C-alpha positions in Angstrom: 84.0 43.8 72.8 81.5 46.7 73.0 77.7 47.6 71.6 77.2 50.4 69.6 74.4 52.9 69.4 71.6 52.2 69.4 71.7 49.5 71.7 74.2 51.4 73.2 72.8 54.4 75.3 75.4 55.5 78.1 72.3 58.3 79.1 70.0 55.3 80.5 72.7 55.9 83.6 72.4 59.4 83.7 68.7 60.0 83.9 67.9 60.4 87.2 69.9 62.2 90.3 69.4 58.5 92.0 71.1 56.5 88.8 74.0 59.1 88.9 74.4 58.8 92.6 74.4 55.2 92.2 77.3 55.3 89.9 79.1 58.0 90.5 83.1 57.1 90.5 84.3 60.0 92.6 82.7 60.5 96.0 83.8 63.4 98.4 83.8 62.7 101.9 84.0 65.3 104.7 86.8 63.0 106.3 89.0 64.3 103.0 89.3 67.7 103.9 91.9 69.4 105.8 90.8 73.5 106.9 93.7 75.8 106.5 92.9 78.8 109.4 94.9 81.9 111.0 95.6 83.0 114.2 96.7 86.6 114.9 98.2 87.8 118.0 97.6 90.8 120.0 94.0 91.1 118.6 90.8 90.7 120.2 88.2 90.6 117.2 88.8 88.5 114.1 89.6 90.3 111.1 88.4 89.4 107.9 90.5 89.0 104.8 89.1 91.6 102.6 90.2 89.4 99.7 88.8 86.0 101.0 85.4 86.8 101.4 84.3 84.4 105.0 88.1 83.6 105.9 89.2 85.5 109.2 92.6 86.0 111.3 91.2 84.6 114.1 92.0 85.6 117.6 92.6 82.4 119.9 88.8 82.2 121.5 87.5 82.2 117.9 89.7 79.9 116.4 88.7 77.4 119.8 85.0 78.4 118.2 85.8 77.6 114.8 87.7 74.1 115.5 85.0 73.1 117.1 82.8 73.9 114.4 85.2 72.0 111.7 85.0 68.9 114.2 81.5 68.8 114.6 81.2 68.9 111.1 83.5 65.5 110.6 86.3 67.8 108.9 89.9 65.6 109.2 92.5 67.8 109.9 93.2 71.8 110.7 96.7 73.4 110.2 97.1 76.7 111.5 99.3 79.5 110.3 100.5 81.9 113.2 100.8 85.8 112.4 103.0 87.4 115.0 103.0 90.9 116.7 106.9 91.3 116.3 109.0 89.9 113.5 112.6 90.1 112.7 114.7 88.7 110.1 115.6 85.0 111.6 111.9 84.8 112.3 112.6 84.0 115.9 109.1 83.7 117.0 108.3 80.4 114.6 110.0 78.6 117.2 109.4 80.5 120.1 107.5 78.2 122.7 105.0 81.0 123.7 105.0 82.6 120.0 101.3 82.3 118.9 101.5 79.6 116.4 102.7 77.1 119.9 99.9 78.9 122.0 97.0 78.1 119.1 98.4 74.2 118.8 98.3 74.0 122.5 94.5 75.8 122.4 93.0 74.0 119.2 94.8 70.3 120.7 93.1 70.8 124.2 89.7 71.7 122.3 89.2 68.9 119.4 93.1 67.3 119.2 91.3 63.7 120.1 88.9 64.2 117.0 90.8 66.1 114.2 94.3 66.1 113.5 96.1 69.2 114.3 99.1 70.6 112.3 100.9 73.6 111.7 102.5 74.9 108.6 106.2 74.9 109.4 107.6 77.7 107.1 109.4 81.2 108.4 107.8 83.6 105.5 104.6 84.5 108.1 107.1 85.3 110.8 110.0 87.1 109.0 110.3 91.1 108.5 110.9 90.5 105.1 108.4 87.8 103.9 110.8 85.2 102.0 110.3 81.6 103.7 114.1 81.6 105.2 117.3 82.8 106.2 118.9 85.7 103.7 122.5 85.4 102.9 123.9 89.4 102.7 123.2 89.4 99.1 119.4 89.0 99.8 119.1 85.4 98.5 117.5 83.0 100.9 120.1 80.2 102.7 118.9 76.7 102.2 121.1 74.9 104.3 120.5 77.8 107.0 117.0 77.7 106.4 117.1 74.2 107.2 118.5 74.5 110.5 115.7 77.2 111.4 113.0 74.5 110.0 114.7 71.9 112.3 114.2 73.9 115.3 110.6 75.3 114.3 109.3 71.6 113.8 110.5 70.3 117.1 108.7 73.4 119.1 105.9 72.8 116.7 106.1 68.7 117.9 106.6 70.1 121.2 103.5 72.1 120.9 101.1 69.4 120.3 101.0 69.2 116.7 99.8 65.7 115.8 101.7 66.6 112.2 104.5 68.4 110.8 103.5 70.7 107.3 106.7 72.2 105.9 106.2 74.7 103.4 109.3 76.1 102.2 110.6 74.4 99.2 114.1 73.7 100.5 116.5 71.0 99.1 116.7 68.8 102.1 113.7 69.9 104.7 112.1 66.7 105.0 115.4 64.9 106.0 116.7 67.4 108.5 112.7 67.8 110.2 112.5 64.0 110.3 116.2 63.9 112.0 115.5 66.9 114.3 111.9 65.1 115.7 113.6 61.7 115.6 116.5 62.9 117.7 113.8 64.8 120.2 111.4 61.5 120.8 109.1 62.6 118.0 109.6 59.6 115.8 105.5 58.8 115.4 104.9 62.6 114.3 104.3 62.0 110.4 105.3 64.9 108.0 103.2 65.7 104.9 105.2 67.3 102.5 104.6 70.1 100.3 106.6 68.2 97.6 105.3 70.4 94.8 104.8 73.8 95.6 104.9 76.1 92.6 106.1 79.8 92.2 102.1 80.2 91.4 100.0 84.1 91.2 97.2 81.9 93.1 98.9 82.7 96.4 98.2 86.3 96.4 95.1 86.5 98.7 96.5 84.2 101.1 100.0 86.7 101.5 97.1 89.6 103.0 95.7 86.6 105.3 99.3 85.3 106.6 101.0 89.2 105.9 103.8 87.3 104.2 104.3 88.9 101.1 108.3 89.6 100.4 109.7 92.7 101.0 111.9 92.5 98.1 112.2 89.7 95.2 109.7 86.7 94.9 110.2 83.0 95.6 110.8 81.8 92.4 114.5 80.3 93.1 112.9 77.6 95.7 109.7 76.9 94.4 108.9 75.0 91.2 108.5 76.8 87.3 104.4 76.3 86.9 106.6 75.9 83.2 109.1 73.5 84.5 109.0 69.6 83.8 106.7 67.0 85.2 109.7 64.9 85.4 111.3 67.7 88.1 107.8 67.2 89.9 108.5 63.5 90.0 112.2 64.0 91.4 110.9 66.1 93.9 108.4 63.3 95.3 111.4 60.6 95.1 113.4 62.8 97.7 110.3 63.2 99.9 109.9 60.2 100.3 113.8 58.9 100.9 114.0 61.4 103.4 110.8 60.2 104.9 107.6 61.9 103.7 104.7 60.3 104.9 102.1 62.3 102.9 102.6 64.5 99.9 101.5 67.5 98.2 101.0 69.2 95.5 100.2 73.5 95.7 97.9 74.9 93.8 95.7 71.9 93.1 92.9 73.2 89.9 95.8 74.3 87.8 98.1 71.5 88.6 95.4 68.7 88.6 98.0 66.7 85.9 100.7 66.7 88.9 97.9 65.2 91.2 97.2 62.3 88.8 100.6 61.7 88.1 101.6 61.7 91.9 98.7 59.0 92.6 100.3 57.0 89.8 103.5 56.8 91.3 103.6 57.2 95.0 101.7 54.2 97.6 101.5 57.5 100.6 98.5 59.8 100.5 98.3 62.4 98.0 97.2 65.7 99.4 96.4 68.6 96.9 96.0 72.3 98.7 93.0 74.2 96.9 94.5 77.8 97.5 93.5 81.4 98.0 93.7 82.3 94.6 91.0 79.5 93.7 89.2 80.1 96.7 89.0 84.2 96.0 88.3 83.4 92.2 85.1 81.8 92.9 83.9 83.6 95.7 84.3 87.3 93.4 83.0 85.7 90.3 79.6 84.4 92.7 79.5 87.5 94.7 78.9 89.1 91.1 76.0 86.7 89.9 78.5 85.0 87.3 77.8 81.7 88.9 76.3 79.1 90.9 79.0 79.4 93.8 77.7 76.3 95.6 77.9 74.0 92.1 81.0 75.6 91.4 83.1 75.0 94.7 81.8 71.3 94.7 82.7 70.8 91.1 86.2 72.1 91.8 86.5 70.2 94.9 85.5 66.7 92.7 87.8 67.6 90.1 90.7 67.8 92.6 89.4 64.2 94.2 88.7 63.1 90.5 92.5 63.7 89.8 93.8 61.5 92.5 94.1 63.4 95.8 93.7 61.6 98.9 92.9 64.8 101.2 92.2 68.6 100.2 93.2 71.4 102.2 90.3 73.6 101.4 88.8 77.2 103.1 85.7 75.9 102.4 86.4 72.6 104.8 83.6 73.1 107.1 81.2 74.4 105.0 81.2 71.4 102.6 82.0 69.1 105.2 78.5 70.0 106.6 76.7 69.6 103.0 78.0 66.4 102.4 
């Protein structure tokens, strides 16, 4: 039983900052945060991303510096996205031992590998000249099974370069199982997989495609990424499949528009749940703040708290270093 007003006054526990802090039900910690970072081959100065103020395409040197800053702030992980100088139809640079992503993995591991979990995006869209996430058929469709062979090769190349976790983002059927088998066969049984389990064909990805230079040259990704209007059961089926194939962490992407999916994942699974606060979420807040329409710092924190409250254990966010310092 509970008391009624006037005996019950919930405002009593909201009356001061100290009270609100004491009874807060959702707490962010720097270790909850993972920083996405872009590194581009062939540049000698960091290149600002116009649609993502404050985000850059790094050089190898600036990447090392930013990695140190993130580690010093207490961020738990870094996920790298590589942009090669040369792209082709099969994304050959993606598993090249001397490709930009593998070189960057070695650089960052050498700098901060004992302090943070260093990982890389395991996909093809940054490396293909057509901008799609896989190998194409003659008719221009993404060939699921041929793409799995490429993902397996990329995952092994990344592990050999020091990637401490593999993060397949292409939403191919069977990608977790194919990567797990390839890692195990190459002696990387202890390297975990962060599966992009429920990645939606979202308009919120727009600025990322500028940052990673991976916009599709034709068509879109709706044949493999989930439909935003699709049934929640589809996401739950995906999570069951990924777990059966060996996923160690499961992720929902984007975050704010899919808080209900994050909540269901957290209720359904016994592994950590990650959520990616994507480029469009970042860009909207930065743009509104630049126009003086919102309180930027409060909006950033409120957005992250909402993702955490929905059930995310880990949050990929471009504000990771900034927020970790504030926390």
